[in-house]
C-alpha positions as a Markdown table, in Angstrom:
| # | Residue | x | y | z |
|---|---|---|---|---|
| 1 | Met | -0.1 | -0.1 | -0.1 |
| 2 | Asp | 1.2 | 3.2 | -0.6 |
| 3 | Gln | 1.6 | 6.1 | 1.9 |
| 4 | Lys | -1.6 | 7.8 | 0.4 |
| 5 | Gln | -3.7 | 4.8 | 0.9 |
| 6 | Ile | -2.3 | 4.4 | 4.4 |
| 7 | Ala | -2.8 | 7.8 | 5.0 |
| 8 | Arg | -6.5 | 7.5 | 4.0 |
| 9 | Ser | -6.8 | 4.5 | 5.7 |
| 10 | Met | -5.3 | 6.1 | 9.0 |
| 11 | Glu | -7.8 | 9.3 | 8.2 |
| 12 | Lys | -10.8 | 7.0 | 7.9 |
| 13 | Lys | -9.7 | 5.2 | 11.3 |
| 14 | Leu | -9.2 | 8.5 | 13.2 |
| 15 | Ile | -12.4 | 9.7 | 11.6 |
| 16 | Asn | -14.2 | 6.6 | 12.8 |
| 17 | Ser | -12.5 | 6.6 | 16.0 |
| 18 | Ala | -13.4 | 10.6 | 16.5 |
| 19 | Glu | -16.9 | 9.9 | 15.5 |
| 20 | Ala | -17.0 | 6.8 | 17.8 |
| 21 | Asn | -15.5 | 9.2 | 20.7 |
| 22 | Ala | -17.8 | 11.9 | 20.0 |
| 23 | Glu | -20.8 | 9.4 | 19.9 |
| 24 | Lys | -19.7 | 8.1 | 23.3 |
| 25 | Ile | -19.0 | 11.7 | 24.7 |
| 26 | Arg | -22.5 | 12.8 | 23.3 |
| 27 | His | -24.2 | 9.6 | 24.8 |
| 28 | Phe | -22.5 | 10.5 | 28.0 |
| 29 | Phe | -23.5 | 14.0 | 28.4 |
| 30 | Glu | -27.2 | 13.2 | 27.2 |
| 31 | Asp | -27.4 | 10.5 | 29.7 |
| 32 | His | -25.7 | 12.8 | 32.3 |
| 33 | Tyr | -27.7 | 15.7 | 30.9 |
| 34 | Glu | -31.2 | 13.6 | 31.5 |
| 35 | Val | -29.9 | 12.6 | 35.1 |
| 36 | Asp | -29.2 | 16.3 | 35.8 |
| 37 | Ile | -32.6 | 17.4 | 34.0 |
| 38 | Arg | -34.4 | 14.8 | 36.3 |
| 39 | Asn | -32.5 | 16.0 | 39.4 |
| 40 | Tyr | -33.3 | 19.4 | 38.5 |
| 41 | Glu | -37.0 | 18.9 | 38.0 |
| 42 | Glu | -37.3 | 17.2 | 41.0 |
| 43 | Leu | -35.6 | 20.2 | 42.7 |
| 44 | Leu | -37.9 | 22.6 | 41.2 |
| 45 | Ile | -40.8 | 20.5 | 41.9 |
| 46 | Asn | -39.7 | 20.2 | 45.7 |
| 47 | Glu | -38.9 | 24.1 | 45.9 |
| 48 | Val | -42.4 | 24.5 | 44.1 |
| 49 | Asn | -44.3 | 22.3 | 46.7 |
| 50 | Leu | -42.5 | 24.0 | 49.6 |
| 51 | Tyr | -43.7 | 27.4 | 48.4 |
| 52 | Lys | -47.1 | 26.1 | 47.7 |
| 53 | Glu | -47.2 | 24.5 | 51.3 |
| 54 | Lys | -45.9 | 28.1 | 52.8 |
| 55 | Glu | -48.6 | 30.1 | 50.5 |
| 56 | Leu | -51.3 | 27.6 | 51.7 |
| 57 | Ala | -50.2 | 28.0 | 55.4 |
| 58 | Glu | -50.2 | 31.9 | 54.7 |
| 59 | Leu | -53.6 | 31.5 | 53.2 |
| 60 | Lys | -55.0 | 29.3 | 55.9 |
| 61 | Ser | -53.7 | 31.9 | 58.5 |
| 62 | Leu | -55.1 | 35.0 | 56.5 |
| 63 | Asn | -58.4 | 33.0 | 56.3 |
| 64 | Ser | -58.4 | 32.3 | 60.0 |
| 65 | Gln | -57.7 | 35.8 | 60.7 |
| 66 | Leu | -60.6 | 37.1 | 58.5 |
| 67 | Asn | -62.9 | 34.4 | 59.8 |
| 68 | Ala | -62.3 | 35.7 | 63.2 |
| 69 | Lys | -62.7 | 39.2 | 62.4 |
| 70 | Ala | -66.0 | 38.6 | 60.6 |
| 71 | Thr | -67.4 | 36.5 | 63.6 |
| 72 | Met | -66.4 | 39.4 | 65.7 |
| 73 | Glu | -68.2 | 41.8 | 63.7 |
| 74 | Leu | -71.1 | 39.8 | 63.1 |
| 75 | Arg | -71.5 | 39.2 | 66.9 |
| 76 | Lys | -71.1 | 42.9 | 67.3 |
| 77 | Glu | -73.7 | 43.6 | 64.9 |
| 78 | Leu | -75.9 | 40.8 | 66.4 |
| 79 | Phe | -75.4 | 42.2 | 69.9 |
| 80 | Thr | -76.3 | 45.7 | 68.8 |
| 81 | Tyr | -79.2 | 44.6 | 67.0 |
| 82 | Arg | -80.3 | 42.2 | 69.9 |
| 83 | Asn | -79.7 | 45.1 | 72.6 |
| 84 | Gly | -81.9 | 47.6 | 70.2 |
| 85 | Lys | -84.7 | 45.0 | 70.2 |
| 86 | Val | -84.4 | 44.6 | 73.9 |
| 87 | Asp | -84.5 | 48.4 | 74.6 |
| 88 | Glu | -87.7 | 48.8 | 72.1 |
| 89 | Leu | -89.4 | 45.8 | 74.2 |
| 90 | Phe | -88.7 | 47.5 | 77.5 |
| 91 | Ala | -89.6 | 51.0 | 76.0 |
| 92 | Lys | -92.9 | 49.5 | 75.3 |
| 93 | Ile | -93.4 | 48.0 | 78.6 |
| 94 | Glu | -92.6 | 51.1 | 80.2 |
| 95 | Lys | -95.1 | 52.9 | 78.3 |
| 96 | Glu | -97.6 | 50.2 | 79.4 |
| 97 | Leu | -96.7 | 50.6 | 82.7 |
| 98 | Asn | -97.1 | 54.5 | 82.6 |
| 99 | Asp | -100.4 | 53.9 | 80.7 |
| 100 | Phe | -101.2 | 51.4 | 83.9 |
| 101 | Val | -100.2 | 54.2 | 86.3 |
| 102 | Asn | -102.9 | 56.8 | 84.4 |
| 103 | Ser | -105.5 | 54.1 | 85.0 |
| 104 | Asp | -108.2 | 53.5 | 87.5 |
| 105 | Asn | -106.4 | 50.3 | 88.2 |
| 106 | Tyr | -103.3 | 52.0 | 89.5 |
| 107 | Glu | -104.7 | 53.2 | 92.7 |
| 108 | Lys | -106.2 | 50.0 | 93.4 |
| 109 | Phe | -102.8 | 48.6 | 92.8 |
| 110 | Ile | -101.0 | 50.9 | 95.3 |
| 111 | Ile | -103.9 | 50.1 | 98.0 |
| 112 | Ser | -103.5 | 46.4 | 97.5 |
| 113 | Lys | -99.5 | 46.7 | 97.9 |
| 114 | Trp | -100.1 | 49.2 | 101.1 |
| 115 | Gln | -102.5 | 46.4 | 102.6 |
| 116 | Glu | -99.9 | 43.8 | 102.3 |
| 117 | Leu | -97.2 | 45.6 | 103.9 |
| 118 | Ala | -99.2 | 47.5 | 106.7 |
| 119 | Thr | -99.1 | 44.2 | 108.7 |
| 120 | Ile | -95.5 | 44.1 | 108.4 |
| 121 | Ile | -94.5 | 47.6 | 108.7 |
| 122 | Thr | -96.7 | 49.8 | 111.1 |
| 123 | Ser | -94.3 | 53.0 | 111.2 |
| 124 | Gly | -91.5 | 54.3 | 108.9 |
| 125 | Ile | -91.1 | 56.3 | 105.9 |
| 126 | Ile | -92.8 | 55.5 | 102.3 |
| 127 | Lys | -91.0 | 57.2 | 99.6 |
| 128 | Val | -93.1 | 58.2 | 96.4 |
| 129 | Arg | -93.3 | 60.0 | 93.5 |
| 130 | Ala | -94.8 | 63.4 | 93.8 |
| 131 | Ala | -97.9 | 62.4 | 91.8 |
| 132 | Asp | -98.8 | 59.7 | 94.5 |
| 133 | Glu | -97.9 | 61.6 | 97.7 |
| 134 | Arg | -101.6 | 62.6 | 98.3 |
| 135 | Leu | -102.9 | 58.7 | 97.8 |
| 136 | Leu | -100.2 | 57.6 | 100.2 |
| 137 | Val | -101.1 | 60.2 | 102.8 |
| 138 | Lys | -104.4 | 59.1 | 102.6 |
| 139 | Ile | -104.0 | 55.4 | 102.9 |
| 140 | Ala | -101.2 | 55.2 | 105.1 |
| 141 | Pro | -101.5 | 58.1 | 107.6 |
| 142 | Lys | -99.3 | 56.7 | 110.3 |
| 143 | Met | -96.2 | 57.0 | 107.8 |
| 144 | Thr | -94.1 | 59.6 | 107.1 |
| 145 | Ile | -94.6 | 60.1 | 103.2 |
| 146 | Val | -91.5 | 61.5 | 101.5 |
| 147 | Val | -91.3 | 62.7 | 97.8 |
| 148 | Asp | -88.5 | 60.8 | 95.9 |
| 149 | Asp | -87.3 | 61.8 | 92.5 |
| 150 | Gln | -85.6 | 58.4 | 92.0 |
| 151 | Ile | -89.3 | 57.1 | 91.2 |
| 152 | Lys | -90.2 | 57.6 | 87.9 |
| 153 | Val | -92.9 | 55.3 | 86.9 |
| 154 | Gly | -94.8 | 54.7 | 90.1 |
| 155 | Gly | -95.2 | 52.5 | 93.2 |
| 156 | Phe | -93.6 | 53.2 | 96.5 |
| 157 | Ile | -90.6 | 52.0 | 99.0 |
| 158 | Cys | -91.7 | 51.3 | 102.3 |
| 159 | Val | -88.8 | 51.5 | 105.2 |
| 160 | Ser | -89.3 | 50.5 | 108.5 |
| 161 | Glu | -88.7 | 53.2 | 111.5 |
| 162 | Asp | -85.4 | 51.3 | 112.3 |
| 163 | Gly | -84.3 | 51.4 | 108.8 |
| 164 | Lys | -83.6 | 47.4 | 108.9 |
| 165 | Lys | -86.5 | 46.6 | 106.4 |
| 166 | Glu | -87.1 | 48.2 | 103.1 |
| 167 | Tyr | -89.7 | 47.1 | 100.8 |
| 168 | Asn | -89.5 | 48.4 | 97.2 |
| 169 | Val | -92.7 | 48.0 | 95.3 |
| 170 | Thr | -92.0 | 50.4 | 92.8 |
| 171 | Leu | -92.8 | 49.8 | 89.2 |
| 172 | Asp | -89.3 | 51.1 | 88.2 |
| 173 | Gln | -87.9 | 48.2 | 90.2 |
| 174 | Ala | -90.3 | 45.8 | 88.6 |
| 175 | Leu | -89.1 | 47.1 | 85.4 |
| 176 | Val | -85.4 | 46.6 | 86.1 |
| 177 | Asp | -85.9 | 43.2 | 87.8 |
| 178 | Gly | -87.9 | 42.3 | 84.7 |
| 179 | Arg | -85.1 | 43.3 | 82.4 |
| 180 | Asp | -82.4 | 41.4 | 84.5 |
| 181 | Trp | -84.5 | 38.3 | 84.5 |
| 182 | Phe | -85.1 | 38.7 | 80.8 |
| 183 | Glu | -81.3 | 39.0 | 80.0 |
| 184 | Asp | -80.3 | 36.3 | 82.3 |
| 185 | Ser | -83.1 | 33.7 | 81.1 |
| 186 | Ser | -83.6 | 34.8 | 77.6 |
| 187 | Cys | -80.8 | 32.5 | 76.0 |
| 188 | Leu | -79.9 | 35.9 | 74.0 |
| 189 | Thr | -76.3 | 36.0 | 75.3 |
| 190 | Leu | -73.6 | 36.4 | 72.7 |
């Protein structure tokens, strides 16, 4: 063989060898590239999941805060509404008590309440509103009658002479007691 053929043969072998080596290198990089890509994908997926979990936790926290705030606002609105309705109810009751005070039955009520207490307290002080002073002077002549501006609706407060016994039969106190009972027993607490 001549030198040209030898050179061509060597050139072919070198080219084949270079191509084979290039193919091996390409496969090597492709294999590693795919492994690196898979590893990188896994890292990215893990990082994305971590951010998702963090974001979800933050959203849950924000949701809890917003729910708590909304619940408190709703309770406040319900409390205001309930108090408004209770105030309306007791304003109506107070008006009905005032209507009762202006009726003929009121005098009978005062007389019956005094008759109940007259057996218990024979001397002392009876506190009344100014409009009831004459009636109490007439039905309880042995008692000292005193006008008390604290009594707004009607009725009277009877205090024994020694001050140890006090009987409050005012409609004002009945209204307060009724409201207290209502608020304690109505199951409308918030």
